[in-house]
C-alpha positions, 0 to 999 in steps of 0.5 A: 705535599701538605703545608703547616698552618700558620696562625694570623692571630691566636685562637682563643676559646672559653670552655664554660663547663670547665671554667677555662680559657684555651689559646692556640698560637704559633708557639703551642697551647696555653690554658688558664682558669677564667678570670685569672692572669697566669697562663700555663703553656705547652709547645707544639714540640712537647705535644709531638714528643708525647706521641712517640712511644720510645720516649722513656722519660715521658712515659716515667713522668706519666706513671710515677708522677701521676700515681704519686698525685693520685695517692696524694688525693687518697685514690687506692691504685690497683698495684697497691692492692697487690702489694698488700698481699690482701684480696678477695678469697 
């Protein structure tokens, strides 16, 4: 039978190619930009809920919010092409 790992202290790593600092601790995972103060955190329970395919709220947030953000960035999504009625003949 396996046991959960307990952190003696947080694991903090700097990712130079992404310019991010990541911290793993008992509460979850935290991320911040290098030389910034404010951390963005996700709990372990929230991460575990992402692995559950039966969560419609998570799936809706991934698709709906994600597509809105991409549209705001100017990305043309495949479902936009179908709704236009246009396409290649």
